[in-house]
C-alpha positions as CSV (number, residue, x, y, z in Angstrom):
1,M,31.7,26.5,52.1
2,H,30.2,30.0,51.8
3,F,29.8,31.9,48.6
4,Y,30.9,35.5,48.5
5,P,30.0,37.3,45.3
6,T,32.9,39.2,43.8
7,R,32.8,42.7,42.6
8,A,32.7,41.6,39.0
9,F,29.7,39.3,39.7
10,R,27.8,42.1,41.6
11,A,28.5,44.4,38.7
12,L,27.1,41.9,36.2
13,L,23.9,41.5,38.3
14,W,23.5,45.3,38.6
15,R,23.9,45.7,34.8
16,N,21.3,43.0,34.2
17,T,18.9,44.7,36.6
18,I,19.4,48.1,34.8
19,Y,18.9,46.3,31.5
20,R,15.6,44.8,32.6
21,R,14.3,48.1,34.0
22,R,14.9,49.9,30.7
23,R,13.1,47.1,28.8
24,R,10.2,46.3,31.1
25,L,7.8,45.2,28.4
26,A,10.3,42.8,26.8
27,S,11.2,41.5,30.2
28,L,7.6,40.8,31.2
29,T,7.1,39.1,27.8
30,E,10.1,36.8,28.3
31,F,8.9,35.9,31.8
32,F,5.2,35.3,31.1
33,L,5.0,34.2,27.5
34,P,6.3,30.6,28.1
35,A,3.9,30.2,31.0
36,F,1.0,31.5,28.8
37,C,1.8,29.1,26.0
38,I,1.9,26.2,28.5
39,F,-1.4,27.3,29.9
40,I,-3.0,27.4,26.4
41,L,-1.7,23.8,25.7
42,Y,-3.1,22.7,29.0
43,I,-6.5,24.1,28.1
44,I,-6.5,22.4,24.8
45,K,-5.5,19.1,26.3
46,Y,-8.2,19.4,29.0
47,D,-10.8,20.2,26.4
48,L,-9.9,17.2,24.3
49,E,-9.8,14.8,27.2
50,S,-13.2,15.8,28.3
51,D,-14.6,15.0,24.8
52,P,-15.9,11.4,24.8
53,N,-15.0,11.1,21.1
54,S,-11.5,12.2,21.5
55,S,-8.6,9.8,20.9
56,L,-6.6,11.2,23.8
57,G,-8.7,9.6,26.4
58,A,-7.4,6.4,28.0
59,T,-9.4,3.3,26.9
60,V,-9.0,0.0,28.8
61,I,-9.2,-2.9,26.4
62,P,-9.9,-6.2,28.1
63,D,-7.7,-9.2,27.5
64,Y,-9.0,-11.7,24.9
65,Y,-7.7,-14.5,22.6
66,P,-8.0,-13.9,18.9
67,T,-10.5,-16.0,17.0
68,N,-10.6,-17.2,13.4
69,D,-12.5,-14.0,12.5
70,D,-9.5,-11.9,13.6
71,V,-7.1,-13.7,11.3
72,I,-6.1,-12.0,8.0
73,I,-7.1,-14.3,5.2
74,P,-4.9,-13.9,2.1
75,F,-6.3,-14.0,-1.4
76,S,-7.0,-17.4,-2.8
77,F,-6.5,-18.5,-6.4
78,H,-10.2,-18.0,-7.0
79,D,-9.7,-14.3,-6.0
80,Y,-6.9,-14.1,-8.5
81,V,-9.1,-15.5,-11.3
82,T,-11.8,-13.0,-10.3
83,A,-9.3,-10.2,-10.6
84,L,-8.3,-11.3,-14.1
85,R,-11.8,-11.1,-15.5
86,A,-12.9,-7.9,-13.6
87,E,-13.8,-4.9,-15.6
88,R,-11.5,-1.9,-15.2
89,V,-12.4,1.7,-16.0
90,C,-10.6,5.0,-15.4
91,M,-12.0,7.2,-12.7
92,E,-11.2,10.3,-10.7
93,N,-9.1,9.7,-7.6
94,P,-11.3,10.7,-4.6
95,A,-8.1,11.3,-2.5
96,P,-5.3,12.3,-4.8
97,P,-1.7,12.6,-3.4
98,L,-0.5,16.0,-2.4
99,I,2.2,15.9,-5.1
100,Q,-0.4,15.6,-7.8
101,L,-2.3,18.5,-6.4
102,L,0.8,20.7,-6.2
103,F,2.0,20.0,-9.7
104,G,-1.4,19.7,-11.4
105,L,-0.8,16.1,-12.4
106,P,-3.7,13.9,-13.5
107,S,-5.2,12.2,-10.5
108,R,-7.1,9.3,-12.1
109,V,-7.1,5.7,-10.8
110,I,-8.3,2.4,-12.1
111,S,-11.4,0.9,-10.5
112,G,-10.9,-2.0,-8.2
113,I,-7.1,-1.5,-7.9
114,Q,-5.4,0.2,-5.0
115,S,-1.8,0.8,-6.2
116,S,-0.4,1.1,-2.7
117,D,-1.8,-2.3,-1.6
118,W,-2.5,-4.6,-4.5
119,P,-1.9,-8.3,-3.7
120,V,-2.7,-9.9,-7.1
121,P,0.5,-10.8,-8.9
122,F,-1.2,-11.6,-12.2
123,V,-2.6,-8.1,-13.0
124,Y,-0.7,-4.9,-13.3
125,C,-2.4,-1.7,-14.5
126,S,-1.0,1.8,-15.1
127,S,-3.4,4.6,-14.2
128,Y,-1.1,7.3,-15.7
129,K,-2.2,6.3,-19.2
130,C,-5.9,7.1,-18.5
131,S,-7.2,10.0,-20.6
132,F,-10.7,10.5,-19.3
133,D,-13.2,9.2,-16.7
134,G,-15.1,6.1,-17.8
135,E,-12.4,5.0,-20.2
136,D,-11.9,1.2,-20.6
137,A,-8.7,0.6,-18.6
138,R,-8.1,-3.0,-19.5
139,Q,-6.0,-1.8,-22.4
140,Y,-3.6,-0.3,-19.9
141,C,-3.3,-3.5,-17.9
142,T,-0.8,-6.3,-18.2
143,Y,-2.0,-9.8,-17.5
144,R,0.7,-12.1,-16.4
145,T,0.6,-15.9,-16.9
146,L,1.1,-18.9,-14.6
147,A,4.1,-20.9,-15.8
148,L,4.4,-24.6,-15.1
149,A,7.5,-26.7,-15.6
150,P,8.5,-30.1,-14.2
151,M,11.8,-30.5,-12.4
152,T,12.5,-33.7,-14.4
153,N,12.4,-34.2,-18.1
154,N,9.4,-35.4,-20.0
155,N,8.8,-39.2,-19.8
156,P,5.7,-41.4,-20.2
157,D,5.6,-42.5,-16.6
158,N,2.3,-41.5,-14.9
159,N,4.2,-40.5,-11.7
160,S,6.7,-38.3,-13.4
161,G,6.8,-34.6,-12.8
162,Y,5.6,-33.8,-16.3
163,E,2.5,-35.9,-16.0
164,R,1.6,-34.5,-12.6
165,M,2.0,-31.0,-14.0
166,Q,-0.4,-31.9,-16.8
167,R,-2.9,-33.3,-14.3
168,F,-2.6,-30.1,-12.3
169,K,-3.2,-28.0,-15.5
170,R,-6.3,-30.0,-16.3
171,Y,-7.6,-29.7,-12.8
172,V,-7.3,-25.9,-12.8
173,E,-9.0,-25.6,-16.2
174,D,-11.8,-27.9,-15.1
175,K,-12.3,-26.1,-11.8
176,Y,-12.3,-22.6,-13.1
177,F,-14.7,-22.1,-16.0
178,Q,-13.2,-18.7,-16.8
179,F,-10.4,-20.6,-18.7
180,N,-12.9,-22.2,-21.1
181,K,-12.2,-21.3,-24.8
182,N,-14.4,-20.8,-27.8
183,T,-13.8,-22.1,-31.3
184,N,-11.2,-19.4,-31.9
185,N,-9.1,-20.8,-29.1
186,S,-9.6,-17.6,-27.0
187,S,-11.1,-17.2,-23.6
188,L,-14.8,-16.2,-23.4
189,L,-14.4,-14.3,-20.1
190,L,-10.8,-13.2,-19.8
191,P,-9.6,-9.9,-21.4
192,F,-6.7,-11.6,-23.3
193,D,-6.5,-14.2,-26.0
194,Y,-3.5,-16.2,-24.9
195,D,-3.3,-19.1,-22.5
196,F,-3.1,-18.1,-18.9
197,I,-1.4,-21.3,-18.0
198,Q,1.8,-21.7,-19.9
199,V,3.4,-25.2,-20.0
200,F,7.1,-25.8,-20.5
201,E,8.7,-29.2,-21.2
202,S,11.4,-28.7,-18.6
203,N,12.7,-26.3,-16.0
204,A,15.6,-25.5,-18.3
205,E,13.2,-24.4,-21.0
206,L,11.4,-22.2,-18.6
207,Q,14.6,-20.6,-17.5
208,S,15.7,-20.1,-21.1
209,Y,12.3,-18.4,-21.8
210,V,12.4,-15.9,-19.0
211,T,16.1,-15.0,-19.6
212,S,15.7,-14.5,-23.4
213,D,16.0,-11.0,-25.0
214,T,12.4,-11.2,-26.3
215,Y,10.8,-12.0,-22.9
């Protein structure tokens, strides 16, 4: 099947030719500007690939089996206790978020705490309350407690849930010297004066405590 251009189609091509002749600079720009941009991008890509420190270069990583050193080890209870007694001070944020820079907000952080990735559930600190660098930030921290409650009611049986809970409490307090108290019944090393391990007689008492209005 042959294609024979009609008079209207030939007129359209002739009008387009006249239009291009009258605007030669714009026509040349439309033709060569995309090719020029692609050429610039190619030069940049070639320059980056020739750089040995560039991340664009292909790197062949050999196959291997992960070892124990490659496994992410979560925090232990000892790490939690260490976080409880650690000193906290207000300090200037070395890498403040962009929104703080735009609105001129204070960009202080609390030492030892990364708010975006903080895996310790017993310590929560608010850096927005800091007033100056070097300020003691422990007053802006909330220290949560470890609550223990048996699933069964209290009874004198040594194998009961209540007795096992008491043995666990004594084990934790004997293992971690940070929980030792002085004559005023307050911890010598922890920054708060209440018992870190709270004991409840039953699970119902614990549920009543956490759901009360004064909690």
